[in-house]
N, CA, C and O atoms as a Tinker XYZ file with bonds, in Angstrom:
   340  protein
     1  N    -70.417000   15.134000 -193.444000    73     2
     2  CA   -70.020000   13.764000 -193.648000    64     1     3
     3  C    -70.825000   12.908000 -192.692000    63     2     4     5
     4  O    -70.908000   13.216000 -191.503000    81     3
     5  N    -71.406000   11.863000 -193.185000    73     3     6
     6  CA   -72.243000   10.994000 -192.366000    64     5     7
     7  C    -71.541000    9.675000 -192.118000    63     6     8     9
     8  O    -70.976000    9.066000 -193.027000    81     7
     9  N    -71.589000    9.250000 -190.871000    73     7    10
    10  CA   -71.015000    7.959000 -190.507000    64     9    11
    11  C    -72.139000    7.034000 -190.103000    63    10    12    13
    12  O    -73.302000    7.438000 -190.077000    81    11
    13  N    -71.804000    5.798000 -189.788000    73    11    14
    14  CA   -72.797000    4.858000 -189.282000    64    13    15
    15  C    -73.315000    5.362000 -187.944000    63    14    16    17
    16  O    -72.731000    6.290000 -187.383000    81    15
    17  N    -74.391000    4.788000 -187.409000    73    15    18
    18  CA   -74.982000    5.305000 -186.174000    64    17    19
    19  C    -73.975000    5.488000 -185.050000    63    18    20    21
    20  O    -73.027000    4.713000 -184.916000    81    19
    21  N    -74.191000    6.527000 -184.238000    73    19    22
    22  CA   -73.256000    6.886000 -183.181000    64    21    23
    23  C    -73.126000    5.802000 -182.120000    63    22    24    25
    24  O    -72.149000    5.802000 -181.372000    81    23
    25  N    -74.073000    4.884000 -182.030000    73    23    26
    26  CA   -74.007000    3.845000 -181.009000    64    25    27
    27  C    -73.201000    2.640000 -181.449000    63    26    28    29
    28  O    -73.126000    1.654000 -180.716000    81    27
    29  N    -72.603000    2.691000 -182.613000    73    27    30
    30  CA   -71.777000    1.599000 -183.098000    64    29    31
    31  C    -70.619000    1.355000 -182.140000    63    30    32    33
    32  O    -69.882000    2.290000 -181.826000    81    31
    33  N    -70.435000    0.098000 -181.658000    73    31    34
    34  CA   -69.313000   -0.183000 -180.753000    64    33    35
    35  C    -67.966000    0.211000 -181.349000    63    34    36    37
    36  O    -67.088000    0.692000 -180.632000    81    35
    37  N    -67.796000    0.010000 -182.651000    73    35    38
    38  CA   -66.528000    0.368000 -183.289000    64    37    39
    39  C    -66.284000    1.864000 -183.172000    63    38    40    41
    40  O    -65.173000    2.284000 -182.847000    81    39
    41  N    -67.312000    2.681000 -183.435000    73    39    42
    42  CA   -67.149000    4.120000 -183.353000    64    41    43
    43  C    -66.910000    4.571000 -181.922000    63    42    44    45
    44  O    -66.152000    5.511000 -181.685000    81    43
    45  N    -67.549000    3.911000 -180.968000    73    43    46
    46  CA   -67.315000    4.259000 -179.570000    64    45    47
    47  C    -65.874000    3.988000 -179.193000    63    46    48    49
    48  O    -65.261000    4.784000 -178.482000    81    47
    49  N    -65.312000    2.859000 -179.664000    73    47    50
    50  CA   -63.913000    2.541000 -179.385000    64    49    51
    51  C    -62.993000    3.598000 -179.992000    63    50    52    53
    52  O    -62.044000    4.045000 -179.348000    81    51
    53  N    -63.274000    3.994000 -181.229000    73    51    54
    54  CA   -62.455000    5.010000 -181.884000    64    53    55
    55  C    -62.556000    6.319000 -181.117000    63    54    56    57
    56  O    -61.547000    6.988000 -180.894000    81    55
    57  N    -63.751000    6.686000 -180.716000    73    55    58
    58  CA   -63.946000    7.927000 -179.982000    64    57    59
    59  C    -63.183000    7.898000 -178.670000    63    58    60    61
    60  O    -62.486000    8.857000 -178.340000    81    59
    61  N    -63.305000    6.807000 -177.913000    73    59    62
    62  CA   -62.579000    6.690000 -176.658000    64    61    63
    63  C    -61.080000    6.743000 -176.893000    63    62    64    65
    64  O    -60.353000    7.385000 -176.135000    81    63
    65  N    -60.619000    6.080000 -177.927000    73    63    66
    66  CA   -59.202000    6.074000 -178.249000    64    65    67
    67  C    -58.720000    7.482000 -178.583000    63    66    68    69
    68  O    -57.640000    7.891000 -178.156000    81    67
    69  N    -59.512000    8.214000 -179.338000    73    67    70
    70  CA   -59.108000    9.580000 -179.705000    64    69    71
    71  C    -59.110000   10.507000 -178.503000    63    70    72    73
    72  O    -58.219000   11.346000 -178.373000    81    71
    73  N    -60.101000   10.371000 -177.615000    73    71    74
    74  CA   -60.109000   11.181000 -176.401000    64    73    75
    75  C    -58.909000   10.852000 -175.526000    63    74    76    77
    76  O    -58.289000   11.749000 -174.955000    81    75
    77  N    -58.582000    9.579000 -175.421000    73    75    78
    78  CA   -57.426000    9.164000 -174.647000    64    77    79
    79  C    -56.147000    9.730000 -175.258000    63    78    80    81
    80  O    -55.283000   10.232000 -174.539000    81    79
    81  N    -56.028000    9.651000 -176.565000    73    79    82
    82  CA   -54.851000   10.189000 -177.250000    64    81    83
    83  C    -54.735000   11.693000 -177.025000    63    82    84    85
    84  O    -53.641000   12.206000 -176.787000    81    83
    85  N    -55.858000   12.396000 -177.100000    73    83    86
    86  CA   -55.842000   13.834000 -176.867000    64    85    87
    87  C    -55.377000   14.141000 -175.447000    63    86    88    89
    88  O    -54.629000   15.095000 -175.233000    81    87
    89  N    -55.810000   13.344000 -174.483000    73    87    90
    90  CA   -55.362000   13.532000 -173.103000    64    89    91
    91  C    -53.844000   13.371000 -173.001000    63    90    92    93
    92  O    -53.179000   14.163000 -172.334000    81    91
    93  N    -53.296000   12.348000 -173.662000    73    91    94
    94  CA   -51.852000   12.126000 -173.628000    64    93    95
    95  C    -51.092000   13.295000 -174.254000    63    94    96    97
    96  O    -50.099000   13.764000 -173.697000    81    95
    97  N    -51.553000   13.755000 -175.392000    73    95    98
    98  CA   -50.873000   14.856000 -176.075000    64    97    99
    99  C    -50.964000   16.134000 -175.249000    63    98   100   101
   100  O    -49.985000   16.872000 -175.132000    81    99
   101  N    -52.127000   16.396000 -174.681000    73    99   102
   102  CA   -52.308000   17.591000 -173.850000    64   101   103
   103  C    -51.377000   17.548000 -172.644000    63   102   104   105
   104  O    -50.764000   18.554000 -172.289000    81   103
   105  N    -51.275000   16.386000 -172.021000    73   103   106
   106  CA   -50.384000   16.234000 -170.867000    64   105   107
   107  C    -48.927000   16.420000 -171.273000    63   106   108   109
   108  O    -48.176000   17.103000 -170.576000    81   107
   109  N    -48.521000   15.831000 -172.377000    73   107   110
   110  CA   -47.141000   15.983000 -172.844000    64   109   111
   111  C    -46.841000   17.441000 -173.169000    63   110   112   113
   112  O    -45.751000   17.934000 -172.876000    81   111
   113  N    -47.798000   18.126000 -173.769000    73   111   114
   114  CA   -47.633000   19.540000 -174.101000    64   113   115
   115  C    -47.417000   20.348000 -172.814000    63   114   116   117
   116  O    -46.493000   21.156000 -172.727000    81   115
   117  N    -48.274000   20.119000 -171.829000    73   115   118
   118  CA   -48.174000   20.851000 -170.569000    64   117   119
   119  C    -46.834000   20.585000 -169.881000    63   118   120   121
   120  O    -46.206000   21.514000 -169.374000    81   119
   121  N    -46.396000   19.338000 -169.859000    73   119   122
   122  CA   -45.121000   18.992000 -169.226000    64   121   123
   123  C    -43.950000   19.654000 -169.947000    63   122   124   125
   124  O    -43.025000   20.158000 -169.310000    81   123
   125  N    -43.994000   19.651000 -171.266000    73   123   126
   126  CA   -42.908000   20.270000 -172.030000    64   125   127
   127  C    -42.822000   21.766000 -171.736000    63   126   128   129
   128  O    -41.731000   22.302000 -171.542000    81   127
   129  N    -43.958000   22.428000 -171.704000    73   127   130
   130  CA   -43.974000   23.870000 -171.423000    64   129   131
   131  C    -43.463000   24.133000 -170.005000    63   130   132   133
   132  O    -42.695000   25.070000 -169.786000    81   131
   133  N    -43.887000   23.307000 -169.041000    73   131   134
   134  CA   -43.393000   23.463000 -167.666000    64   133   135
   135  C    -41.877000   23.257000 -167.585000    63   134   136   137
   136  O    -41.214000   23.845000 -166.731000    81   135
   137  N    -41.336000   22.431000 -168.466000    73   135   138
   138  CA   -39.890000   22.187000 -168.506000    64   137   139
   139  C    -39.138000   23.254000 -169.291000    63   138   140   141
   140  O    -37.917000   23.175000 -169.430000    81   139
   141  N    -39.850000   24.245000 -169.804000    73   139   142
   142  CA   -39.199000   25.351000 -170.490000    64   141   143
   143  C    -39.211000   25.298000 -172.001000    63   142   144   145
   144  O    -38.629000   26.169000 -172.648000    81   143
   145  N    -39.848000   24.313000 -172.577000    73   143   146
   146  CA   -39.944000   24.248000 -174.040000    64   145   147
   147  C    -40.963000   25.298000 -174.491000    63   146   148   149
   148  O    -42.046000   25.404000 -173.915000    81   147
   149  N    -40.617000   26.061000 -175.506000    73   147   150
   150  CA   -41.550000   27.071000 -176.014000    64   149   151
   151  C    -42.786000   26.390000 -176.593000    63   150   152   153
   152  O    -42.675000   25.411000 -177.330000    81   151
   153  N    -43.950000   26.909000 -176.259000    73   151   154
   154  CA   -45.212000   26.314000 -176.705000    64   153   155
   155  C    -45.273000   26.209000 -178.222000    63   154   156   157
   156  O    -45.698000   25.182000 -178.751000    81   155
   157  N    -44.859000   27.242000 -178.924000    73   155   158
   158  CA   -44.903000   27.220000 -180.394000    64   157   159
   159  C    -43.970000   26.152000 -180.960000    63   158   160   161
   160  O    -44.323000   25.473000 -181.924000    81   159
   161  N    -42.786000   26.000000 -180.372000    73   159   162
   162  CA   -41.840000   24.986000 -180.836000    64   161   163
   163  C    -42.414000   23.590000 -180.621000    63   162   164   165
   164  O    -42.291000   22.725000 -181.488000    81   163
   165  N    -43.042000   23.367000 -179.464000    73   163   166
   166  CA   -43.635000   22.061000 -179.198000    64   165   167
   167  C    -44.783000   21.796000 -180.153000    63   166   168   169
   168  O    -44.917000   20.686000 -180.669000    81   167
   169  N    -45.607000   22.794000 -180.392000    73   167   170
   170  CA   -46.745000   22.624000 -181.295000    64   169   171
   171  C    -46.276000   22.251000 -182.697000    63   170   172   173
   172  O    -46.839000   21.354000 -183.324000    81   171
   173  N    -45.246000   22.938000 -183.190000    73   171   174
   174  CA   -44.722000   22.620000 -184.520000    64   173   175
   175  C    -44.154000   21.208000 -184.566000    63   174   176   177
   176  O    -44.353000   20.487000 -185.544000    81   175
   177  N    -43.453000   20.815000 -183.519000    73   175   178
   178  CA   -42.887000   19.467000 -183.460000    64   177   179
   179  C    -44.004000   18.423000 -183.399000    63   178   180   181
   180  O    -43.910000   17.376000 -184.040000    81   179
   181  N    -45.042000   18.701000 -182.645000    73   179   182
   182  CA   -46.165000   17.763000 -182.538000    64   181   183
   183  C    -46.859000   17.588000 -183.884000    63   182   184   185
   184  O    -47.203000   16.471000 -184.269000    81   183
   185  N    -47.064000   18.691000 -184.597000    73   183   186
   186  CA   -47.701000   18.617000 -185.917000    64   185   187
   187  C    -46.823000   17.815000 -186.877000    63   186   188   189
   188  O    -47.321000   16.948000 -187.595000    81   187
   189  N    -45.531000   18.099000 -186.890000    73   187   190
   190  CA   -44.619000   17.382000 -187.788000    64   189   191
   191  C    -44.596000   15.893000 -187.466000    63   190   192   193
   192  O    -44.605000   15.058000 -188.371000    81   191
   193  N    -44.568000   15.562000 -186.185000    73   191   194
   194  CA   -44.564000   14.150000 -185.776000    64   193   195
   195  C    -45.859000   13.468000 -186.174000    63   194   196   197
   196  O    -45.846000   12.348000 -186.684000    81   195
   197  N    -46.979000   14.140000 -185.942000    73   195   198
   198  CA   -48.282000   13.572000 -186.293000    64   197   199
   199  C    -48.389000   13.345000 -187.801000    63   198   200   201
   200  O    -48.861000   12.296000 -188.239000    81   199
   201  N    -47.958000   14.315000 -188.588000    73   199   202
   202  CA   -48.009000   14.158000 -190.041000    64   201   203
   203  C    -47.115000   13.011000 -190.506000    63   202   204   205
   204  O    -47.496000   12.243000 -191.389000    81   203
   205  N    -45.935000   12.897000 -189.919000    73   203   206
   206  CA   -45.031000   11.804000 -190.289000    64   205   207
   207  C    -45.686000   10.454000 -190.011000    63   206   208   209
   208  O    -45.600000    9.541000 -190.833000    81   207
   209  N    -46.334000   10.324000 -188.864000    73   207   210
   210  CA   -47.008000    9.069000 -188.508000    64   209   211
   211  C    -48.177000    8.783000 -189.448000    63   210   212   213
   212  O    -48.370000    7.644000 -189.873000    81   211
   213  N    -48.948000    9.803000 -189.767000    73   211   214
   214  CA   -50.080000    9.616000 -190.675000    64   213   215
   215  C    -49.617000    9.228000 -192.075000    63   214   216   217
   216  O    -50.211000    8.354000 -192.706000    81   215
   217  N    -48.555000    9.875000 -192.561000    73   215   218
   218  CA   -48.028000    9.546000 -193.890000    64   217   219
   219  C    -47.492000    8.119000 -193.899000    63   218   220   221
   220  O    -47.694000    7.388000 -194.869000    81   219
   221  N    -46.817000    7.718000 -192.837000    73   219   222
   222  CA   -46.305000    6.347000 -192.764000    64   221   223
   223  C    -47.450000    5.340000 -192.801000    63   222   224   225
   224  O    -47.315000    4.268000 -193.390000    81   223
   225  N    -48.557000    5.675000 -192.182000    73   223   226
   226  CA   -49.693000    4.754000 -192.112000    64   225   227
   227  C    -50.562000    4.787000 -193.352000    63   226   228   229
   228  O    -51.109000    3.757000 -193.745000    81   227
   229  N    -50.704000    5.962000 -193.985000    73   227   230
   230  CA   -51.698000    6.106000 -195.052000    64   229   231
   231  C    -51.156000    6.619000 -196.386000    63   230   232   233
   232  O    -51.863000    6.558000 -197.391000    81   231
   233  N    -49.926000    7.119000 -196.421000    73   231   234
   234  CA   -49.354000    7.633000 -197.656000    64   233   235
   235  C    -49.605000    9.128000 -197.829000    63   234   236   237
   236  O    -50.527000    9.698000 -197.245000    81   235
   237  N    -48.759000    9.740000 -198.647000    73   235   238
   238  CA   -48.802000   11.185000 -198.840000    64   237   239
   239  C    -50.125000   11.687000 -199.414000    63   238   240   241
   240  O    -50.690000   12.662000 -198.919000    81   239
   241  N    -50.614000   11.024000 -200.452000    73   239   242
   242  CA   -51.827000   11.518000 -201.113000    64   241   243
   243  C    -53.043000   11.503000 -200.190000    63   242   244   245
   244  O    -53.809000   12.465000 -200.153000    81   243
   245  N    -53.218000   10.425000 -199.454000    73   243   246
   246  CA   -54.379000   10.343000 -198.567000    64   245   247
   247  C    -54.293000   11.399000 -197.466000    63   246   248   249
   248  O    -55.291000   12.040000 -197.137000    81   247
   249  N    -53.102000   11.579000 -196.899000    73   247   250
   250  CA   -52.931000   12.581000 -195.843000    64   249   251
   251  C    -53.134000   13.985000 -196.400000    63   250   252   253
   252  O    -53.764000   14.823000 -195.755000    81   251
   253  N    -52.607000   14.246000 -197.589000    73   251   254
   254  CA   -52.832000   15.551000 -198.208000    64   253   255
   255  C    -54.327000   15.798000 -198.396000    63   254   256   257
   256  O    -54.804000   16.912000 -198.178000    81   255
   257  N    -55.060000   14.776000 -198.794000    73   255   258
   258  CA   -56.508000   14.910000 -198.948000    64   257   259
   259  C    -57.201000   15.170000 -197.627000    63   258   260   261
   260  O    -58.149000   15.953000 -197.562000    81   259
   261  N    -56.731000   14.514000 -196.567000    73   259   262
   262  CA   -57.329000   14.716000 -195.242000    64   261   263
   263  C    -57.163000   16.157000 -194.770000    63   262   264   265
   264  O    -58.013000   16.683000 -194.052000    81   263
   265  N    -56.076000   16.786000 -195.171000    73   263   266
   266  CA   -55.773000   18.131000 -194.696000    64   265   267
   267  C    -56.109000   19.229000 -195.707000    63   266   268   269
   268  O    -55.799000   20.397000 -195.469000    81   267
   269  N    -56.724000   18.881000 -196.805000    73   267   270
   270  CA   -57.027000   19.866000 -197.849000    64   269   271
   271  C    -57.932000   20.984000 -197.362000    63   270   272   273
   272  O    -57.802000   22.121000 -197.814000    81   271
   273  N    -58.843000   20.682000 -196.452000    73   271   274
   274  CA   -59.777000   21.703000 -195.980000    64   273   275
   275  C    -59.335000   22.372000 -194.676000    63   274   276   277
   276  O    -60.113000   23.112000 -194.075000    81   275
   277  N    -58.117000   22.128000 -194.236000    73   275   278
   278  CA   -57.665000   22.695000 -192.968000    64   277   279
   279  C    -57.615000   24.223000 -192.958000    63   278   280   281
   280  O    -57.981000   24.815000 -191.943000    81   279
   281  N    -57.184000   24.894000 -194.025000    73   279   282
   282  CA   -57.191000   26.365000 -193.956000    64   281   283
   283  C    -58.581000   26.925000 -193.606000    63   282   284   285
   284  O    -58.700000   27.834000 -192.785000    81   283
   285  N    -59.609000   26.382000 -194.228000    73   283   286
   286  CA   -60.958000   26.853000 -193.933000    64   285   287
   287  C    -61.361000   26.525000 -192.502000    63   286   288   289
   288  O    -61.997000   27.336000 -191.830000    81   287
   289  N    -60.989000   25.333000 -192.037000    73   287   290
   290  CA   -61.333000   24.926000 -190.669000    64   289   291
   291  C    -60.620000   25.798000 -189.647000    63   290   292   293
   292  O    -61.203000   26.155000 -188.623000    81   291
   293  N    -59.366000   26.145000 -189.914000    73   291   294
   294  CA   -58.621000   27.028000 -189.015000    64   293   295
   295  C    -59.278000   28.403000 -188.988000    63   294   296   297
   296  O    -59.517000   28.965000 -187.919000    81   295
   297  N    -59.567000   28.940000 -190.173000    73   295   298
   298  CA   -60.203000   30.262000 -190.251000    64   297   299
   299  C    -61.577000   30.286000 -189.593000    63   298   300   301
   300  O    -61.998000   31.320000 -189.075000    81   299
   301  N    -62.271000   29.165000 -189.610000    73   299   302
   302  CA   -63.596000   29.078000 -188.997000    64   301   303
   303  C    -63.521000   28.963000 -187.477000    63   302   304   305
   304  O    -64.549000   29.010000 -186.802000    81   303
   305  N    -62.326000   28.814000 -186.938000    73   303   306
   306  CA   -62.148000   28.773000 -185.499000    64   305   307
   307  C    -62.241000   27.394000 -184.875000    63   306   308   309
   308  O    -62.315000   27.271000 -183.653000    81   307
   309  N    -62.239000   26.353000 -185.700000    73   307   310
   310  CA   -62.371000   24.997000 -185.169000    64   309   311
   311  C    -61.285000   24.626000 -184.164000    63   310   312   313
   312  O    -61.522000   23.825000 -183.261000    81   311
   313  N    -60.109000   25.199000 -184.317000    73   311   314
   314  CA   -58.994000   24.849000 -183.456000    64   313   315
   315  C    -58.650000   25.950000 -182.449000    63   314   316   317
   316  O    -57.638000   25.867000 -181.754000    81   315
   317  N    -59.486000   26.965000 -182.377000    73   315   318
   318  CA   -59.243000   28.080000 -181.450000    64   317   319
   319  C    -59.731000   27.706000 -180.061000    63   318   320   321
   320  O    -60.782000   27.087000 -179.900000    81   319
   321  N    -58.950000   28.094000 -179.064000    73   319   322
   322  CA   -59.365000   27.824000 -177.689000    64   321   323
   323  C    -60.150000   28.989000 -177.108000    63   322   324   325
   324  O    -60.802000   28.847000 -176.074000    81   323
   325  N    -60.091000   30.127000 -177.761000    73   323   326
   326  CA   -60.835000   31.285000 -177.276000    64   325   327
   327  C    -62.262000   31.274000 -177.836000    63   326   328   329
   328  O    -62.532000   30.677000 -178.878000    81   327
   329  N    -63.140000   31.930000 -177.140000    73   327   330
   330  CA   -64.519000   32.025000 -177.597000    64   329   331
   331  C    -64.592000   33.053000 -178.714000    63   330   332   333
   332  O    -64.098000   34.173000 -178.578000    81   331
   333  N    -65.211000   32.662000 -179.815000    73   331   334
   334  CA   -65.348000   33.575000 -180.966000    64   333   335
   335  C    -66.630000   34.359000 -180.837000    63   334   336   337
   336  O    -67.656000   33.837000 -180.401000    81   335
   337  N    -66.561000   35.622000 -181.222000    73   335   338
   338  CA   -67.744000   36.475000 -181.179000    64   337   339
   339  C    -68.231000   36.789000 -182.558000    63   338   340
   340  O    -69.224000   37.500000 -182.715000    81   339
């Protein structure tokens, strides 16, 4: 998928916003686990919350389309934290 040039101010803002959001989610995840919440339970809750927010903003069909290729992306290791060999 090709986007406009990477130096676009709009894209830089989106990128910074997404990195900031990832930092917040990572911190919340770590705090929850330190407080005794099971990592898997938190992960499932985070996914459900994120999907609910996306559906509210964009509708079911668009969100379903955004996630249509997720099985392949998961299998390809895109979301794995371990190094793949």
